[in-house]
C-alpha positions as a Markdown table, in Angstrom:
| # | Residue | x | y | z |
|---|---|---|---|---|
| 1 | Met | -42.2 | -37.6 | -5.3 |
| 2 | Thr | -40.4 | -40.7 | -6.6 |
| 3 | Gln | -41.6 | -43.9 | -5.0 |
| 4 | Gly | -39.2 | -44.9 | -2.3 |
| 5 | Ser | -37.8 | -41.4 | -2.0 |
| 6 | Gly | -37.7 | -39.5 | 1.3 |
| 7 | Thr | -37.2 | -36.1 | -0.3 |
| 8 | Thr | -39.1 | -33.6 | -2.4 |
| 9 | Pro | -37.6 | -31.0 | -4.8 |
| 10 | Ala | -37.9 | -28.3 | -2.1 |
| 11 | Glu | -36.1 | -30.3 | 0.5 |
| 12 | Pro | -32.3 | -30.2 | 1.1 |
| 13 | Thr | -30.4 | -33.0 | -0.6 |
| 14 | Leu | -26.9 | -34.2 | -0.6 |
| 15 | Val | -24.5 | -34.7 | -3.6 |
| 16 | Arg | -23.8 | -38.2 | -5.0 |
| 17 | Asp | -20.0 | -38.5 | -5.3 |
| 18 | Leu | -19.1 | -41.8 | -3.5 |
| 19 | Thr | -17.9 | -44.5 | -5.9 |
| 20 | Leu | -18.4 | -48.3 | -5.4 |
| 21 | Phe | -14.9 | -48.6 | -4.1 |
| 22 | Ser | -15.3 | -45.7 | -1.6 |
| 23 | Thr | -18.6 | -47.1 | -0.4 |
| 24 | Thr | -17.2 | -50.6 | 0.1 |
| 25 | Met | -14.2 | -49.1 | 2.0 |
| 26 | Ile | -16.7 | -47.2 | 4.3 |
| 27 | Gly | -18.3 | -50.5 | 5.2 |
| 28 | Val | -15.0 | -52.3 | 5.7 |
| 29 | Gly | -13.6 | -49.4 | 7.6 |
| 30 | Ala | -16.6 | -49.4 | 10.0 |
| 31 | Met | -16.4 | -53.2 | 10.5 |
| 32 | Ile | -12.6 | -53.7 | 10.9 |
| 33 | Gly | -12.4 | -51.5 | 13.9 |
| 34 | Ala | -13.7 | -52.5 | 17.3 |
| 35 | Gly | -14.5 | -56.1 | 16.2 |
| 36 | Ile | -10.8 | -56.9 | 15.7 |
| 37 | Phe | -8.5 | -54.5 | 17.4 |
| 38 | Val | -10.6 | -53.5 | 20.5 |
| 39 | Leu | -12.8 | -56.5 | 21.2 |
| 40 | Thr | -10.9 | -59.6 | 20.1 |
| 41 | Gly | -9.2 | -60.0 | 23.5 |
| 42 | Ile | -12.5 | -59.5 | 25.4 |
| 43 | Gly | -14.3 | -61.9 | 23.1 |
| 44 | Ala | -11.5 | -64.5 | 23.5 |
| 45 | Gly | -11.7 | -64.2 | 27.2 |
| 46 | Trp | -15.4 | -65.3 | 27.0 |
| 47 | Ala | -15.4 | -67.8 | 24.1 |
| 48 | Gly | -11.8 | -69.2 | 24.2 |
| 49 | Pro | -10.7 | -70.7 | 20.9 |
| 50 | Ala | -14.4 | -70.8 | 20.0 |
| 51 | Leu | -14.0 | -67.1 | 19.2 |
| 52 | Met | -13.6 | -68.3 | 15.6 |
| 53 | Leu | -17.0 | -70.0 | 15.8 |
| 54 | Ala | -18.5 | -66.8 | 17.3 |
| 55 | Phe | -17.2 | -64.8 | 14.3 |
| 56 | Ile | -18.6 | -67.4 | 11.9 |
| 57 | Leu | -22.0 | -67.4 | 13.6 |
| 58 | Asn | -22.1 | -63.7 | 13.6 |
| 59 | Gly | -21.3 | -63.7 | 9.9 |
| 60 | Ile | -24.1 | -66.1 | 9.2 |
| 61 | Ala | -26.6 | -64.2 | 11.4 |
| 62 | Thr | -25.8 | -60.9 | 9.9 |
| 63 | Ile | -26.0 | -62.0 | 6.2 |
| 64 | Phe | -29.8 | -62.1 | 6.4 |
| 65 | Thr | -30.1 | -58.5 | 7.7 |
| 66 | Ala | -27.4 | -57.5 | 5.2 |
| 67 | Met | -29.6 | -58.8 | 2.4 |
| 68 | Val | -32.4 | -56.7 | 3.7 |
| 69 | Tyr | -30.2 | -53.7 | 3.7 |
| 70 | Ala | -29.0 | -54.4 | 0.2 |
| 71 | Glu | -32.6 | -54.6 | -1.0 |
| 72 | Leu | -34.0 | -51.6 | 0.8 |
| 73 | Gly | -30.8 | -49.5 | 0.3 |
| 74 | Ser | -31.2 | -49.8 | -3.4 |
| 75 | Ser | -34.9 | -49.1 | -3.3 |
| 76 | Phe | -34.7 | -46.1 | -1.0 |
| 77 | Pro | -31.4 | -44.4 | -1.8 |
| 78 | Asp | -31.7 | -41.5 | 0.6 |
| 79 | Ala | -29.9 | -40.6 | 3.8 |
| 80 | Gly | -31.4 | -42.2 | 6.9 |
| 81 | Gly | -30.8 | -45.9 | 6.3 |
| 82 | Gly | -32.9 | -48.1 | 8.7 |
| 83 | Tyr | -34.7 | -45.1 | 10.1 |
| 84 | Leu | -36.0 | -44.1 | 6.7 |
| 85 | Trp | -37.3 | -47.6 | 5.9 |
| 86 | Val | -39.0 | -48.1 | 9.3 |
| 87 | Lys | -40.7 | -44.7 | 8.9 |
| 88 | Glu | -42.0 | -45.7 | 5.5 |
| 89 | Ala | -43.2 | -49.2 | 6.5 |
| 90 | Leu | -44.5 | -49.0 | 10.1 |
| 91 | Pro | -46.9 | -46.7 | 11.9 |
| 92 | Gln | -45.5 | -44.0 | 14.2 |
| 93 | Pro | -43.9 | -43.9 | 16.6 |
| 94 | Ala | -41.8 | -46.7 | 15.2 |
| 95 | Gly | -40.0 | -44.5 | 12.7 |
| 96 | Phe | -39.3 | -41.8 | 15.3 |
| 97 | Leu | -37.9 | -44.5 | 17.8 |
| 98 | Ser | -35.8 | -46.2 | 15.1 |
| 99 | Gly | -34.2 | -42.9 | 14.2 |
| 100 | Trp | -33.2 | -42.2 | 17.8 |
| 101 | Met | -31.9 | -45.8 | 18.2 |
| 102 | Ser | -29.9 | -45.5 | 15.0 |
| 103 | Trp | -28.4 | -42.2 | 16.0 |
| 104 | Tyr | -27.6 | -43.4 | 19.5 |
| 105 | Ala | -26.0 | -46.6 | 18.2 |
| 106 | His | -23.9 | -44.7 | 15.7 |
| 107 | Phe | -22.5 | -42.0 | 18.0 |
| 108 | Val | -21.9 | -44.5 | 20.9 |
| 109 | Ala | -20.1 | -46.8 | 18.5 |
| 110 | Cys | -18.0 | -43.8 | 17.5 |
| 111 | Ser | -17.2 | -43.2 | 21.1 |
| 112 | Leu | -15.9 | -46.8 | 21.3 |
| 113 | Tyr | -13.6 | -46.2 | 18.3 |
| 114 | Ala | -12.3 | -43.0 | 19.8 |
| 115 | Val | -11.5 | -44.6 | 23.1 |
| 116 | Gly | -9.8 | -47.5 | 21.3 |
| 117 | Phe | -7.7 | -45.0 | 19.3 |
| 118 | Gly | -6.7 | -43.2 | 22.4 |
| 119 | Ser | -5.7 | -46.5 | 24.1 |
| 120 | Phe | -3.6 | -47.6 | 21.1 |
| 121 | Leu | -1.8 | -44.3 | 20.8 |
| 122 | Val | -1.0 | -44.1 | 24.5 |
| 123 | Glu | 0.4 | -47.7 | 24.4 |
| 124 | Phe | 2.4 | -46.9 | 21.2 |
| 125 | Leu | 4.0 | -43.8 | 22.7 |
| 126 | Ser | 4.6 | -45.5 | 26.1 |
| 127 | Ser | 6.5 | -48.3 | 24.3 |
| 128 | Leu | 8.7 | -45.6 | 22.9 |
| 129 | Gly | 9.4 | -44.3 | 26.3 |
| 130 | Phe | 7.1 | -41.3 | 26.3 |
| 131 | Gly | 6.1 | -40.5 | 29.8 |
| 132 | Phe | 3.1 | -38.0 | 29.4 |
| 133 | Trp | 4.6 | -35.7 | 32.1 |
| 134 | Gly | 3.4 | -38.0 | 34.9 |
| 135 | Leu | -0.3 | -38.0 | 33.8 |
| 136 | Glu | -2.4 | -41.2 | 34.1 |
| 137 | Ala | -2.5 | -43.2 | 30.9 |
| 138 | Thr | -6.3 | -43.3 | 31.1 |
| 139 | Leu | -6.6 | -39.5 | 31.2 |
| 140 | Val | -4.3 | -39.1 | 28.3 |
| 141 | Ser | -6.2 | -41.6 | 26.2 |
| 142 | Lys | -9.4 | -39.8 | 26.9 |
| 143 | Val | -7.8 | -36.5 | 25.8 |
| 144 | Ile | -6.6 | -38.1 | 22.6 |
| 145 | Ala | -10.0 | -39.6 | 22.0 |
| 146 | Val | -11.5 | -36.1 | 22.1 |
| 147 | Leu | -8.8 | -34.7 | 19.7 |
| 148 | Val | -9.3 | -37.5 | 17.2 |
| 149 | Val | -13.1 | -36.9 | 17.1 |
| 150 | Leu | -12.5 | -33.2 | 16.5 |
| 151 | Ala | -10.0 | -34.1 | 13.7 |
| 152 | Phe | -12.5 | -36.4 | 11.8 |
| 153 | Thr | -15.3 | -33.9 | 12.4 |
| 154 | Ala | -13.2 | -31.4 | 10.5 |
| 155 | Val | -12.7 | -34.0 | 7.7 |
| 156 | Asn | -16.4 | -34.6 | 7.5 |
| 157 | Phe | -17.1 | -30.9 | 7.2 |
| 158 | Arg | -15.1 | -30.9 | 3.9 |
| 159 | Gly | -17.5 | -33.2 | 2.1 |
| 160 | Ala | -18.3 | -36.9 | 1.3 |
| 161 | Ser | -15.6 | -37.3 | -1.3 |
| 162 | Glu | -12.9 | -36.1 | 1.2 |
| 163 | Thr | -14.4 | -38.4 | 3.9 |
| 164 | Gly | -14.3 | -41.3 | 1.4 |
| 165 | Leu | -10.7 | -40.6 | 0.4 |
| 166 | Ala | -9.5 | -40.4 | 4.0 |
| 167 | Gly | -11.3 | -43.7 | 4.7 |
| 168 | Asn | -9.9 | -45.4 | 1.6 |
| 169 | Ile | -6.3 | -44.6 | 2.6 |
| 170 | Val | -6.6 | -45.6 | 6.2 |
| 171 | Thr | -8.7 | -48.8 | 5.5 |
| 172 | Leu | -6.2 | -50.0 | 2.8 |
| 173 | Ile | -3.3 | -49.6 | 5.2 |
| 174 | Lys | -4.9 | -51.6 | 8.0 |
| 175 | Ile | -6.0 | -54.4 | 5.5 |
| 176 | Ile | -2.3 | -54.7 | 4.4 |
| 177 | Val | -1.1 | -54.9 | 8.0 |
| 178 | Leu | -3.8 | -57.5 | 9.0 |
| 179 | Ile | -2.8 | -59.7 | 6.0 |
| 180 | Ala | 0.8 | -59.5 | 7.2 |
| 181 | Phe | -0.3 | -60.3 | 10.8 |
| 182 | Ile | -2.2 | -63.4 | 9.5 |
| 183 | Gly | 0.8 | -64.5 | 7.4 |
| 184 | Phe | 3.3 | -64.3 | 10.3 |
| 185 | Gly | 0.7 | -65.8 | 12.6 |
| 186 | Leu | 0.1 | -68.8 | 10.4 |
| 187 | Ala | 3.9 | -69.4 | 10.1 |
| 188 | Ala | 4.3 | -69.1 | 13.9 |
| 189 | Thr | 1.3 | -71.5 | 14.5 |
| 190 | Phe | 2.5 | -74.3 | 12.2 |
| 191 | Arg | 6.1 | -74.0 | 13.3 |
| 192 | Asn | 4.9 | -75.3 | 16.7 |
| 193 | Pro | 4.3 | -79.1 | 16.4 |
| 194 | Asp | 1.8 | -78.9 | 19.3 |
| 195 | Trp | -0.1 | -75.9 | 18.0 |
| 196 | Trp | -3.4 | -77.7 | 18.2 |
| 197 | Gln | -3.1 | -77.8 | 22.0 |
| 198 | Asn | -3.8 | -74.0 | 22.1 |
| 199 | Phe | -7.3 | -74.9 | 20.9 |
| 200 | Thr | -8.2 | -77.3 | 23.6 |
| 201 | Pro | -10.6 | -77.0 | 25.3 |
| 202 | Phe | -12.3 | -75.3 | 22.3 |
| 203 | Ala | -15.1 | -73.7 | 24.3 |
| 204 | Pro | -13.9 | -73.4 | 27.9 |
| 205 | Asn | -17.0 | -71.4 | 29.0 |
| 206 | Gly | -19.4 | -73.5 | 26.9 |
| 207 | Ala | -22.3 | -72.2 | 24.8 |
| 208 | Ile | -22.8 | -69.2 | 27.1 |
| 209 | Gly | -19.3 | -68.0 | 26.5 |
| 210 | Ile | -19.8 | -68.2 | 22.7 |
| 211 | Phe | -23.0 | -66.3 | 22.8 |
| 212 | Val | -21.5 | -63.6 | 25.1 |
| 213 | Ala | -18.6 | -63.3 | 22.6 |
| 214 | Met | -21.0 | -63.0 | 19.7 |
| 215 | Gly | -22.8 | -60.2 | 21.5 |
| 216 | Val | -19.7 | -58.3 | 22.5 |
| 217 | Thr | -18.2 | -58.5 | 18.9 |
| 218 | Phe | -21.4 | -58.0 | 17.0 |
| 219 | Ile | -20.7 | -54.4 | 16.6 |
| 220 | Gly | -17.9 | -55.5 | 14.1 |
| 221 | Phe | -20.5 | -56.7 | 11.6 |
| 222 | Glu | -22.8 | -53.6 | 11.3 |
| 223 | Gly | -20.9 | -51.8 | 8.5 |
| 224 | Tyr | -23.8 | -52.3 | 6.1 |
| 225 | Glu | -25.8 | -49.9 | 8.2 |
| 226 | Ile | -23.0 | -47.3 | 7.6 |
| 227 | Ile | -23.4 | -47.9 | 3.9 |
| 228 | Ala | -27.1 | -47.4 | 4.1 |
| 229 | Gln | -26.6 | -44.1 | 5.9 |
| 230 | Ser | -24.5 | -43.0 | 2.9 |
| 231 | Ser | -27.2 | -43.9 | 0.3 |
| 232 | Glu | -27.9 | -40.3 | -0.7 |
| 233 | Glu | -24.2 | -39.7 | -1.6 |
| 234 | Ile | -23.5 | -42.9 | -3.5 |
| 235 | Ile | -23.2 | -42.9 | -7.3 |
| 236 | Asp | -25.7 | -45.3 | -9.0 |
| 237 | Pro | -27.1 | -46.6 | -5.6 |
| 238 | Lys | -29.4 | -49.2 | -7.2 |
| 239 | Arg | -26.3 | -51.2 | -8.3 |
| 240 | Asn | -23.6 | -50.0 | -5.9 |
| 241 | Ile | -25.3 | -50.4 | -2.5 |
| 242 | Pro | -26.0 | -54.1 | -2.8 |
| 243 | Lys | -22.5 | -54.7 | -4.2 |
| 244 | Ala | -20.8 | -52.7 | -1.4 |
| 245 | Val | -22.8 | -54.5 | 1.3 |
| 246 | Phe | -21.7 | -57.9 | 0.1 |
| 247 | Tyr | -18.2 | -57.0 | -0.9 |
| 248 | Ser | -17.5 | -55.6 | 2.6 |
| 249 | Leu | -18.8 | -58.8 | 4.3 |
| 250 | Leu | -16.8 | -61.0 | 1.9 |
| 251 | Ile | -13.6 | -59.1 | 2.9 |
| 252 | Val | -14.3 | -58.8 | 6.6 |
| 253 | Val | -15.6 | -62.2 | 7.8 |
| 254 | Pro | -12.7 | -64.3 | 6.5 |
| 255 | Ile | -10.2 | -61.8 | 8.0 |
| 256 | Tyr | -12.0 | -62.0 | 11.4 |
| 257 | Val | -11.9 | -65.8 | 11.5 |
| 258 | Leu | -8.2 | -65.9 | 10.4 |
| 259 | Ile | -7.2 | -63.3 | 13.0 |
| 260 | Ala | -8.9 | -65.3 | 15.8 |
| 261 | Phe | -7.1 | -68.4 | 14.6 |
| 262 | Val | -3.6 | -67.0 | 14.5 |
| 263 | Ala | -4.0 | -64.9 | 17.7 |
| 264 | Ile | -4.7 | -68.1 | 19.6 |
| 265 | Gly | -2.6 | -70.6 | 17.6 |
| 266 | Gly | 0.5 | -68.5 | 17.2 |
| 267 | Leu | 1.3 | -67.9 | 20.9 |
| 268 | Thr | 3.5 | -70.2 | 23.0 |
| 269 | Gly | 5.4 | -70.1 | 26.3 |
| 270 | Leu | 2.6 | -68.7 | 28.4 |
| 271 | Asp | 1.8 | -69.6 | 32.0 |
| 272 | Val | -1.9 | -69.5 | 31.4 |
| 273 | Pro | -4.1 | -70.7 | 28.5 |
| 274 | Val | -3.8 | -68.4 | 25.4 |
| 275 | Trp | -7.4 | -67.4 | 25.4 |
| 276 | Gln | -7.2 | -66.4 | 29.1 |
| 277 | Tyr | -4.1 | -64.4 | 28.4 |
| 278 | Leu | -5.8 | -62.6 | 25.5 |
| 279 | Gly | -8.9 | -61.9 | 27.7 |
| 280 | Glu | -6.6 | -60.3 | 30.4 |
| 281 | Gln | -5.0 | -58.0 | 27.8 |
| 282 | Arg | -8.4 | -56.8 | 26.6 |
| 283 | Glu | -8.2 | -54.1 | 23.9 |
| 284 | Leu | -4.4 | -54.5 | 23.7 |
| 285 | Ala | -4.6 | -58.3 | 23.1 |
| 286 | Met | -3.8 | -58.0 | 19.4 |
| 287 | Ser | -0.6 | -56.0 | 19.9 |
| 288 | Gln | 0.6 | -58.3 | 22.6 |
| 289 | Ala | 0.0 | -61.3 | 20.3 |
| 290 | Ala | 1.8 | -59.7 | 17.4 |
| 291 | Ser | 4.8 | -58.9 | 19.6 |
| 292 | Arg | 5.4 | -62.6 | 20.1 |
| 293 | Phe | 5.5 | -63.7 | 16.4 |
| 294 | Ile | 6.3 | -60.6 | 14.3 |
| 295 | Pro | 9.5 | -58.6 | 14.5 |
| 296 | Gly | 8.4 | -55.3 | 15.9 |
| 297 | Gly | 4.9 | -56.7 | 15.9 |
| 298 | Ala | 3.6 | -54.7 | 18.8 |
| 299 | Phe | 4.5 | -51.4 | 17.1 |
| 300 | Val | 3.0 | -52.6 | 13.8 |
| 301 | Leu | -0.3 | -53.8 | 15.4 |
| 302 | Leu | -0.6 | -50.7 | 17.5 |
| 303 | Phe | -0.2 | -48.6 | 14.4 |
| 304 | Ala | -2.7 | -50.8 | 12.6 |
| 305 | Gly | -5.1 | -50.5 | 15.5 |
| 306 | Met | -4.9 | -46.7 | 15.3 |
| 307 | Met | -5.5 | -46.8 | 11.6 |
| 308 | Ser | -8.4 | -49.3 | 12.1 |
| 309 | Thr | -10.2 | -47.3 | 14.8 |
| 310 | Ala | -9.5 | -44.1 | 12.9 |
| 311 | Ser | -11.2 | -45.4 | 9.8 |
| 312 | Ala | -14.2 | -46.7 | 11.8 |
| 313 | Leu | -14.4 | -43.4 | 13.5 |
| 314 | Asn | -14.3 | -41.6 | 10.2 |
| 315 | Ala | -17.1 | -43.7 | 8.8 |
| 316 | Thr | -19.3 | -43.5 | 11.9 |
| 317 | Val | -19.0 | -39.7 | 12.3 |
| 318 | Phe | -20.2 | -39.6 | 8.7 |
| 319 | Ser | -23.1 | -42.0 | 9.3 |
| 320 | Ser | -24.3 | -40.6 | 12.7 |
| 321 | Ser | -24.6 | -37.2 | 11.2 |
| 322 | Arg | -26.6 | -38.5 | 8.2 |
| 323 | Val | -29.3 | -40.2 | 10.3 |
| 324 | Ser | -29.7 | -37.0 | 12.4 |
| 325 | Phe | -29.8 | -35.0 | 9.1 |
| 326 | Ala | -32.6 | -37.3 | 7.8 |
| 327 | Met | -34.5 | -36.9 | 11.1 |
| 328 | Gly | -34.2 | -33.1 | 10.9 |
| 329 | Arg | -35.4 | -33.1 | 7.3 |
| 330 | Asp | -38.5 | -35.1 | 8.4 |
| 331 | His | -39.0 | -32.7 | 11.3 |
| 332 | Asn | -38.4 | -35.5 | 13.9 |
| 333 | Leu | -35.5 | -33.3 | 15.1 |
| 334 | Pro | -35.2 | -29.5 | 14.8 |
| 335 | Asp | -35.0 | -28.2 | 11.2 |
| 336 | Leu | -31.5 | -26.9 | 11.9 |
| 337 | Phe | -30.3 | -30.5 | 11.6 |
| 338 | Ser | -31.3 | -30.5 | 7.9 |
| 339 | His | -29.1 | -27.5 | 7.1 |
| 340 | Ile | -26.6 | -28.2 | 4.3 |
| 341 | Ser | -23.6 | -26.0 | 3.7 |
| 342 | Ser | -23.8 | -24.3 | 0.4 |
| 343 | Arg | -20.0 | -24.6 | 0.0 |
| 344 | Thr | -19.3 | -28.2 | 1.1 |
| 345 | His | -22.8 | -29.7 | 0.7 |
| 346 | Thr | -22.5 | -31.4 | 4.1 |
| 347 | Pro | -25.0 | -31.3 | 7.0 |
| 348 | Thr | -22.9 | -29.0 | 9.3 |
| 349 | Phe | -25.1 | -28.8 | 12.4 |
| 350 | Ala | -25.8 | -32.5 | 12.3 |
| 351 | Ile | -22.1 | -33.2 | 12.2 |
| 352 | Ile | -21.4 | -30.8 | 15.1 |
| 353 | Leu | -24.0 | -32.2 | 17.5 |
| 354 | Ser | -23.3 | -35.8 | 16.7 |
| 355 | Ser | -19.6 | -35.1 | 17.4 |
| 356 | Ile | -20.5 | -33.5 | 20.8 |
| 357 | Phe | -22.4 | -36.6 | 21.8 |
| 358 | Ile | -19.5 | -38.8 | 20.6 |
| 359 | Ile | -17.1 | -36.9 | 22.8 |
| 360 | Val | -19.4 | -37.1 | 25.8 |
| 361 | Gly | -19.6 | -40.9 | 25.4 |
| 362 | Ala | -15.9 | -41.3 | 25.0 |
| 363 | Leu | -15.3 | -39.3 | 28.2 |
| 364 | Val | -17.8 | -40.9 | 30.5 |
| 365 | Leu | -18.3 | -44.6 | 29.4 |
| 366 | Pro | -16.0 | -47.6 | 29.8 |
| 367 | Ile | -15.3 | -49.7 | 26.7 |
| 368 | Glu | -17.4 | -52.8 | 27.6 |
| 369 | Asp | -20.4 | -50.6 | 28.5 |
| 370 | Ile | -20.1 | -48.7 | 25.3 |
| 371 | Ala | -20.0 | -51.9 | 23.2 |
| 372 | Ala | -22.9 | -53.5 | 25.1 |
| 373 | Gly | -25.1 | -50.4 | 24.6 |
| 374 | Thr | -24.3 | -50.1 | 21.0 |
| 375 | Val | -25.0 | -53.8 | 20.2 |
| 376 | Ile | -28.4 | -53.6 | 21.9 |
| 377 | Met | -29.5 | -50.5 | 19.9 |
| 378 | Phe | -28.3 | -52.0 | 16.6 |
| 379 | Lys | -30.1 | -55.3 | 17.2 |
| 380 | Leu | -33.4 | -53.5 | 18.0 |
| 381 | Leu | -32.9 | -51.4 | 14.9 |
| 382 | Phe | -32.2 | -54.5 | 12.8 |
| 383 | Leu | -35.3 | -56.1 | 14.2 |
| 384 | Leu | -37.5 | -53.2 | 13.1 |
| 385 | Val | -35.8 | -53.1 | 9.7 |
| 386 | Asn | -36.6 | -56.8 | 9.1 |
| 387 | Val | -40.2 | -56.3 | 10.1 |
| 388 | Ser | -40.3 | -53.3 | 7.7 |
| 389 | Val | -39.1 | -55.2 | 4.7 |
| 390 | Ile | -41.9 | -57.8 | 5.2 |
| 391 | Asn | -44.5 | -55.0 | 5.3 |
| 392 | Leu | -43.0 | -53.1 | 2.3 |
| 393 | Arg | -42.9 | -56.3 | 0.2 |
| 394 | Arg | -46.6 | -56.8 | 0.9 |
| 395 | Asn | -47.8 | -53.2 | 0.6 |
| 396 | Arg | -45.2 | -51.7 | -1.9 |
| 397 | Pro | -44.2 | -54.6 | -4.1 |
């Protein structure tokens, strides 16, 4: 066995066909999802204009764990990510627990993206006058969430390259739309001579509001975990994993901060403070903001929201199945999880069962509960990973 490898020649392995660009887009696609389109309004309701500071602090906090993921991802380039490293570094049952935490965090995050996609599509169709035959919008959005999970489950069955291609297209579309949103938002902000008043008070709920907003939106910074889950399918992982981790953060963090700035600075003529209005709009805050300073902005942002949550969903279906595949290969889950299709080289049963859990979460959990549960699991996993790198540097230099 090669040092740092979680496989032996007799074990099932995946095919390396993800390029640096595709790997970076998987990370970006996972991050620019819930953090911007679904949770910006909720975060603004807590932090006020200090949402920008919450995003910056999250970026600073996450860079340290991202460096650990870059180091370990290039040293242990196999499916499993944080689970694999904790299993290698710490005594049991730490590895077993980290695997379950990682799997839970990924499929519950995926539920969040599915629910967000359903909400955006319902709002988009409603604005076009579609009535859904008298059915409640919440019910329709849940049905759509199930259908989109099934669609990306089918995409993931086809293989990593097809998953990467779908993610690349969707992620590039939403980046272009967000750049347009930022441009129109900056213009709207600086056309108003009193724009700065939208940012006072800067932190209406004080430090507590900022920390709550950091916790709510932290899920938008965990794309490097998705990259790590893809390690076994990345070309030249020793070079490309660290690059993809840092490229994705360099793309995402500035976009987050600028989005928060223009969403608050570009709105005028409200009866309540802008941050309060955004908080009341919740997952639809971005589209409501866009409708006020972009021609047809609500349609554009709702479409971008659908693209954003779809790409995050695509990336997270991919990663949740990979961690359960790695656990099956290590016999921490039934061996069936490690089965790989001879035709598509994908872990078919792991994809199916992960998708079932994603659908259950989307049907039964509200958005804020989904986000809170996901953040807690990721933070516990990241804590174990950071302890693991200290141990590995000492014992496996």
